[in-house]
DRENDO-1510 file (C-alpha; in Angstrom, 1 decimal, always signed):
<recs>
REC; n; res; u; v; w
REC; 1; UNK; +0.0; +0.0; +0.0 .
REC; 2; UNK; +1.3; +3.4; -0.9 .
REC; 3; UNK; +0.9; +6.4; +1.3 .
REC; 4; UNK; -1.8; +8.7; -0.2 .
REC; 5; UNK; -1.0; +12.2; -1.5 .
REC; 6; UNK; -2.9; +14.0; +1.3 .
REC; 7; UNK; -0.8; +12.2; +3.9 .
REC; 8; UNK; +2.4; +12.9; +2.0 .
REC; 9; UNK; +1.5; +16.6; +1.9 .
REC; 10; UNK; +0.6; +16.7; +5.6 .
REC; 11; UNK; +4.0; +15.1; +6.5 .
REC; 12; UNK; +5.9; +17.5; +4.2 .
REC; 13; UNK; +4.1; +20.5; +5.7 .
REC; 14; UNK; +5.0; +19.4; +9.2 .
REC; 15; UNK; +8.6; +18.6; +8.2 .
REC; 16; UNK; +9.1; +21.8; +6.2 .
REC; 17; UNK; +10.7; +19.8; +3.4 .
REC; 18; UNK; +9.7; +17.2; +0.8 .
REC; 19; UNK; +9.2; +13.5; +1.4 .
REC; 20; UNK; +11.9; +11.5; -0.4 .
REC; 21; UNK; +10.9; +7.9; +0.1 .
REC; 22; UNK; +8.1; +5.9; +1.8 .
REC; 23; UNK; +8.2; +2.2; +2.9 .
REC; 24; UNK; +5.3; +0.5; +4.5 .
REC; 25; UNK; +6.2; -1.4; +7.7 .
REC; 26; UNK; +4.9; -4.6; +9.1 .
REC; 27; UNK; +2.9; -4.9; +12.3 .
REC; 28; UNK; +0.1; -2.4; +11.9 .
REC; 29; UNK; -2.9; -4.2; +13.2 .
REC; 30; UNK; -5.0; -1.1; +13.4 .
REC; 31; UNK; -4.0; +1.6; +10.9 .
REC; 32; UNK; -1.0; +1.6; +8.6 .
REC; 33; UNK; +2.6; +2.4; +9.5 .
REC; 34; UNK; +5.3; +3.8; +7.2 .
REC; 35; UNK; +9.0; +4.6; +7.3 .
REC; 36; UNK; +9.4; +8.0; +5.7 .
REC; 37; UNK; +12.7; +9.4; +4.6 .
REC; 38; UNK; +12.7; +13.2; +4.3 .
REC; 39; UNK; +14.8; +15.3; +1.9 .
REC; 40; UNK; +16.8; +16.9; +4.8 .
REC; 41; UNK; +18.1; +13.5; +5.9 .
REC; 42; UNK; +15.7; +12.8; +8.7 .
REC; 43; UNK; +13.9; +9.4; +9.0 .
REC; 44; UNK; +10.6; +9.1; +10.8 .
REC; 45; UNK; +7.7; +6.7; +11.3 .
REC; 46; UNK; +4.3; +7.8; +10.2 .
REC; 47; UNK; +1.1; +6.2; +11.3 .
REC; 48; UNK; -2.4; +6.7; +9.9 .
REC; 49; UNK; -5.6; +5.1; +11.3 .
REC; 50; UNK; -9.3; +5.5; +11.7 .
REC; 51; UNK; -8.9; +5.8; +15.5 .
REC; 52; UNK; -8.0; +9.1; +17.1 .
REC; 53; UNK; -4.2; +8.9; +17.1 .
REC; 54; UNK; -4.0; +11.7; +19.8 .
REC; 55; UNK; -4.9; +9.0; +22.3 .
REC; 56; UNK; -2.0; +6.9; +21.3 .
REC; 57; UNK; +0.3; +9.9; +21.5 .
REC; 58; UNK; -0.9; +10.7; +25.1 .
REC; 59; UNK; -0.4; +7.0; +26.1 .
REC; 60; UNK; +3.2; +7.1; +24.8 .
REC; 61; UNK; +3.9; +10.3; +26.6 .
REC; 62; UNK; +2.6; +8.9; +29.9 .
REC; 63; UNK; +4.6; +5.7; +29.6 .
REC; 64; UNK; +7.8; +7.8; +28.9 .
REC; 65; UNK; +7.3; +10.5; +31.5 .
REC; 66; UNK; +5.7; +8.6; +34.3 .
REC; 67; UNK; +7.0; +5.0; +33.7 .
REC; 68; UNK; +10.4; +5.7; +32.2 .
REC; 69; UNK; +9.6; +3.2; +29.4 .
REC; 70; UNK; +11.5; +3.2; +26.2 .
REC; 71; UNK; +9.0; +4.4; +23.6 .
REC; 72; UNK; +9.4; +6.4; +20.4 .
REC; 73; UNK; +9.2; +10.2; +20.9 .
REC; 74; UNK; +6.2; +11.8; +19.4 .
REC; 75; UNK; +7.2; +14.5; +16.9 .
REC; 76; UNK; +3.7; +15.5; +15.6 .
REC; 77; UNK; +0.1; +14.3; +16.1 .
REC; 78; UNK; -3.3; +15.1; +14.8 .
REC; 79; UNK; -6.5; +12.9; +15.0 .
REC; 80; UNK; -5.5; +11.0; +11.9 .
REC; 81; UNK; -1.7; +11.4; +11.7 .
REC; 82; UNK; +1.1; +10.4; +14.1 .
REC; 83; UNK; +4.7; +11.1; +13.4 .
REC; 84; UNK; +7.2; +9.2; +15.6 .
REC; 85; UNK; +10.9; +8.9; +16.1 .
REC; 86; UNK; +12.3; +6.1; +13.9 .
REC; 87; UNK; +13.9; +3.3; +16.1 .
REC; 88; UNK; +15.8; +0.6; +14.2 .
REC; 89; UNK; +15.1; -3.0; +15.2 .
REC; 90; UNK; +13.1; -6.1; +14.6 .
REC; 91; UNK; +10.8; -8.3; +16.7 .
REC; 92; UNK; +13.2; -11.2; +17.4 .
REC; 93; UNK; +12.7; -12.6; +20.9 .
REC; 94; UNK; +15.8; -14.3; +22.4 .
REC; 95; UNK; +16.4; -15.3; +26.1 .
REC; 96; UNK; +18.5; -12.1; +26.4 .
REC; 97; UNK; +15.6; -10.1; +25.1 .
REC; 98; UNK; +13.2; -11.8; +27.5 .
REC; 99; UNK; +15.5; -11.0; +30.5 .
REC; 100; UNK; +15.7; -7.4; +29.4 .
REC; 101; UNK; +12.0; -7.2; +28.8 .
REC; 102; UNK; +11.5; -8.6; +32.4 .
REC; 103; UNK; +13.7; -5.8; +33.8 .
REC; 104; UNK; +11.9; -3.1; +31.9 .
REC; 105; UNK; +8.4; -4.3; +32.7 .
REC; 106; UNK; +9.3; -4.7; +36.4 .
REC; 107; UNK; +10.5; -1.1; +36.4 .
REC; 108; UNK; +7.4; +0.1; +34.7 .
REC; 109; UNK; +5.2; -1.9; +37.1 .
REC; 110; UNK; +6.9; -0.2; +40.0 .
REC; 111; UNK; +5.2; +3.0; +38.9 .
REC; 112; UNK; +2.0; +3.0; +40.9 .
REC; 113; UNK; -1.1; +5.0; +41.6 .
REC; 114; UNK; -3.7; +5.3; +44.4 .
REC; 115; UNK; -6.5; +3.6; +42.4 .
REC; 116; UNK; -7.0; +1.4; +39.4 .
REC; 117; UNK; -7.7; +3.1; +36.1 .
REC; 118; UNK; -6.1; +6.0; +34.2 .
REC; 119; UNK; -6.4; +9.7; +33.7 .
REC; 120; UNK; -8.3; +9.2; +30.5 .
REC; 121; UNK; -9.9; +6.3; +28.5 .
REC; 122; UNK; -7.4; +4.5; +26.4 .
REC; 123; UNK; -7.5; +2.2; +23.4 .
REC; 124; UNK; -6.8; -1.5; +22.8 .
REC; 125; UNK; -6.5; -1.7; +19.1 .
REC; 126; UNK; -9.4; +0.2; +17.8 .
REC; 127; UNK; -11.6; -0.3; +20.8 .
REC; 128; UNK; -12.1; +2.0; +23.8 .
REC; 129; UNK; -10.9; +1.0; +27.2 .
REC; 130; UNK; -12.9; +2.8; +29.9 .
REC; 131; UNK; -10.7; +3.7; +32.9 .
REC; 132; UNK; -12.7; +5.3; +35.7 .
REC; 133; UNK; -10.6; +5.5; +38.9 .
REC; 134; UNK; -11.7; +2.6; +41.1 .
REC; 135; UNK; -10.5; +1.5; +44.5 .
REC; 136; UNK; -11.2; -2.2; +44.2 .
REC; 137; UNK; -9.4; -4.3; +41.6 .
REC; 138; UNK; -12.0; -7.0; +41.2 .
REC; 139; UNK; -14.7; -4.4; +40.6 .
REC; 140; UNK; -12.6; -2.6; +38.0 .
REC; 141; UNK; -11.6; -5.7; +36.1 .
REC; 142; UNK; -15.1; -7.1; +36.3 .
REC; 143; UNK; -16.9; -3.9; +35.2 .
REC; 144; UNK; -14.5; -2.1; +32.9 .
REC; 145; UNK; -12.9; -5.0; +31.3 .
REC; 146; UNK; -14.9; -8.3; +31.3 .
REC; 147; UNK; -18.4; -6.9; +31.4 .
REC; 148; UNK; -17.6; -4.0; +29.1 .
REC; 149; UNK; -16.0; -6.2; +26.4 .
REC; 150; UNK; -18.6; -8.9; +26.8 .
REC; 151; UNK; -21.4; -6.4; +26.2 .
REC; 152; UNK; -19.7; -4.8; +23.2 .
REC; 153; UNK; -19.0; -8.2; +21.6 .
REC; 154; UNK; -22.7; -9.2; +22.2 .
REC; 155; UNK; -23.9; -5.9; +20.6 .
REC; 156; UNK; -21.6; -6.5; +17.6 .
REC; 157; UNK; -23.1; -10.0; +17.1 .
REC; 158; UNK; -19.7; -11.7; +17.7 .
REC; 159; UNK; -20.3; -13.5; +21.0 .
REC; 160; UNK; -22.8; -16.3; +21.4 .
REC; 161; UNK; -25.3; -15.8; +24.2 .
REC; 162; UNK; -24.2; -18.8; +26.2 .
REC; 163; UNK; -20.6; -17.6; +26.3 .
REC; 164; UNK; -21.8; -14.1; +27.3 .
REC; 165; UNK; -23.7; -15.5; +30.2 .
REC; 166; UNK; -20.8; -17.6; +31.4 .
REC; 167; UNK; -18.5; -14.6; +31.2 .
REC; 168; UNK; -21.0; -12.5; +33.2 .
REC; 169; UNK; -21.3; -15.2; +35.8 .
REC; 170; UNK; -17.6; -15.4; +36.2 .
REC; 171; UNK; -17.3; -11.6; +36.5 .
REC; 172; UNK; -19.8; -11.7; +39.4 .
REC; 173; UNK; -17.5; -14.3; +41.1 .
REC; 174; UNK; -14.3; -12.3; +40.5 .
REC; 175; UNK; -13.7; -11.4; +44.2 .
REC; 176; UNK; -13.1; -15.1; +44.9 .
REC; 177; UNK; -10.5; -15.3; +42.1 .
REC; 178; UNK; -8.8; -11.9; +42.6 .
REC; 179; UNK; -8.4; -11.8; +46.4 .
REC; 180; UNK; -4.6; -11.0; +46.5 .
REC; 181; UNK; -4.8; -7.2; +46.9 .
REC; 182; UNK; -2.5; -6.0; +44.1 .
REC; 183; UNK; -1.0; -2.5; +43.9 .
REC; 184; UNK; -2.3; -0.3; +41.0 .
REC; 185; UNK; +0.7; -0.5; +38.7 .
REC; 186; UNK; +1.3; +1.1; +35.3 .
REC; 187; UNK; +1.2; -1.5; +32.5 .
REC; 188; UNK; +1.9; -1.2; +28.8 .
REC; 189; UNK; -1.1; -3.4; +28.1 .
REC; 190; UNK; -0.2; -4.9; +24.7 .
REC; 191; UNK; +3.2; -6.6; +25.0 .
REC; 192; UNK; +3.6; -9.0; +22.1 .
REC; 193; UNK; +6.4; -9.4; +19.5 .
REC; 194; UNK; +5.1; -6.9; +16.9 .
REC; 195; UNK; +5.0; -4.2; +19.6 .
REC; 196; UNK; +8.6; -4.7; +20.6 .
REC; 197; UNK; +11.6; -3.4; +18.6 .
REC; 198; UNK; +14.6; -5.5; +19.6 .
REC; 199; UNK; +18.2; -6.0; +18.7 .
REC; 200; UNK; +18.7; -9.6; +19.7 .
REC; 201; UNK; +19.9; -8.6; +23.2 .
REC; 202; UNK; +17.5; -6.0; +24.5 .
REC; 203; UNK; +14.2; -4.2; +23.8 .
REC; 204; UNK; +15.0; -0.9; +22.0 .
REC; 205; UNK; +11.4; +0.4; +22.1 .
REC; 206; UNK; +7.9; -0.5; +23.0 .
REC; 207; UNK; +5.1; +0.3; +20.5 .
REC; 208; UNK; +1.3; +0.6; +20.4 .
REC; 209; UNK; +0.3; +0.6; +24.1 .
REC; 210; UNK; -3.0; +0.0; +25.7 .
REC; 211; UNK; -2.0; +1.3; +29.1 .
REC; 212; UNK; -3.7; +1.8; +32.5 .
REC; 213; UNK; -3.0; +1.2; +36.2 .
REC; 214; UNK; -3.8; -2.5; +36.8 .
REC; 215; UNK; -2.7; -5.6; +38.6 .
REC; 216; UNK; +0.7; -6.2; +37.0 .
REC; 217; UNK; -0.2; -9.8; +36.5 .
REC; 218; UNK; -2.4; -8.7; +33.7 .
REC; 219; UNK; +0.7; -7.8; +31.8 .
REC; 220; UNK; +2.5; -11.0; +32.7 .
REC; 221; UNK; -0.5; -13.2; +31.7 .
REC; 222; UNK; -0.8; -11.4; +28.3 .
REC; 223; UNK; +3.0; -11.5; +27.6 .
REC; 224; UNK; +3.0; -15.2; +28.5 .
REC; 225; UNK; +0.0; -15.9; +26.2 .
REC; 226; UNK; +1.6; -14.1; +23.3 .
REC; 227; UNK; +4.8; -16.0; +23.7 .
REC; 228; UNK; +7.2; -13.2; +24.5 .
REC; 229; UNK; +7.5; -14.1; +28.2 .
REC; 230; UNK; +9.0; -17.6; +28.6 .
REC; 231; UNK; +11.2; -19.2; +31.1 .
REC; 232; UNK; +14.0; -16.6; +30.8 .
REC; 233; UNK; +11.5; -13.8; +31.3 .
REC; 234; UNK; +9.9; -15.2; +34.4 .
REC; 235; UNK; +13.2; -16.3; +36.0 .
REC; 236; UNK; +14.4; -12.7; +35.8 .
REC; 237; UNK; +11.1; -11.0; +36.7 .
REC; 238; UNK; +10.8; -13.1; +39.8 .
REC; 239; UNK; +14.4; -12.1; +40.8 .
REC; 240; UNK; +13.6; -8.4; +40.2 .
REC; 241; UNK; +10.0; -8.0; +41.3 .
REC; 242; UNK; +8.6; -11.3; +42.4 .
REC; 243; UNK; +5.4; -13.0; +41.4 .
REC; 244; UNK; +2.7; -13.7; +44.0 .
REC; 245; UNK; +1.5; -17.2; +44.7 .
REC; 246; UNK; -1.7; -18.0; +42.8 .
REC; 247; UNK; -0.6; -16.3; +39.5 .
REC; 248; UNK; -0.8; -19.6; +37.6 .
REC; 249; UNK; -4.5; -19.7; +38.4 .
REC; 250; UNK; -5.2; -16.0; +38.0 .
REC; 251; UNK; -3.5; -15.8; +34.6 .
REC; 252; UNK; -6.5; -17.7; +33.1 .
REC; 253; UNK; -8.9; -15.0; +34.4 .
REC; 254; UNK; -6.7; -12.3; +32.9 .
REC; 255; UNK; -6.5; -14.0; +29.5 .
REC; 256; UNK; -10.3; -13.7; +29.1 .
REC; 257; UNK; -10.1; -10.0; +28.3 .
REC; 258; UNK; -7.5; -10.2; +25.4 .
REC; 259; UNK; -9.4; -13.2; +24.1 .
REC; 260; UNK; -12.6; -11.1; +24.0 .
REC; 261; UNK; -10.7; -8.3; +22.4 .
REC; 262; UNK; -9.3; -10.7; +19.7 .
REC; 263; UNK; -12.9; -12.0; +19.1 .
REC; 264; UNK; -13.9; -8.4; +18.4 .
REC; 265; UNK; -10.9; -7.6; +16.2 .
REC; 266; UNK; -10.4; -10.9; +14.3 .
REC; 267; UNK; -13.6; -13.0; +14.7 .
REC; 268; UNK; -14.8; -16.4; +15.6 .
REC; 269; UNK; -11.4; -18.2; +15.5 .
REC; 270; UNK; -10.9; -16.9; +19.1 .
REC; 271; UNK; -14.2; -18.3; +20.4 .
REC; 272; UNK; -12.8; -21.8; +20.9 .
REC; 273; UNK; -9.8; -20.7; +23.1 .
REC; 274; UNK; -12.2; -18.3; +25.0 .
REC; 275; UNK; -14.5; -21.2; +25.8 .
REC; 276; UNK; -11.6; -23.5; +26.7 .
REC; 277; UNK; -10.3; -20.8; +29.1 .
REC; 278; UNK; -13.8; -20.5; +30.7 .
REC; 279; UNK; -13.8; -24.3; +31.1 .
REC; 280; UNK; -10.4; -24.2; +32.8 .
REC; 281; UNK; -11.9; -21.8; +35.3 .
REC; 282; UNK; -14.9; -24.0; +35.9 .
REC; 283; UNK; -17.5; -22.0; +33.9 .
</recs>
């Protein structure tokens, strides 16, 4: 796909010089991402999308300023155009990368808040994540993640009624599953290989966040599910931050939300693993 003329013009107007070359990059699940070489020698990344890209820019700024996370600097943003620092790298995950990822996420998770939520609603892919400040974690995760995503998937005709009822039933019982009193911790929210720029040894930058203040185990469960957090990751994370007993049970609860989100983004292929996870939890 070639960048359209209106976008090229908008980038050139921002840069104050012509666009010399455009290369589409892999990994854009929502929107399209390009590497752009400018006539004055600068190289940037340009993203276009149907979602409001100002939300992504605000998330990146929060992760950088509050959490100290390595994310690309935002050079320019409008509702439909995001210009970012170009960071070289690929998405190769090695044991060294896993250990570095563990250290960086442990440091991010040490950034805490008084309540669960976020200063504004964020996005997971193209879908809104409501983030009202909430004292109780089980209430927040039940209402703003499971019930919210279940209701939206039902409205969109993507989730069978019986699965919706089982998810709602589990959400009601969440206090029994999530009784470990976590600290509200800043999470990236979408850690998988395509959202990591690596160099074989370390993570050079984190991309495309879906951040909020949560139980940090939400991040661990998702990274494990996506395959970027293996034995090397957990060995190092336990050394640096520790993992509370009961995580191996709670991680199945936390996988329900990304599975629902994947059903909404990608369709029925995720219904079977969603149902299997519910069965693992006894629902």
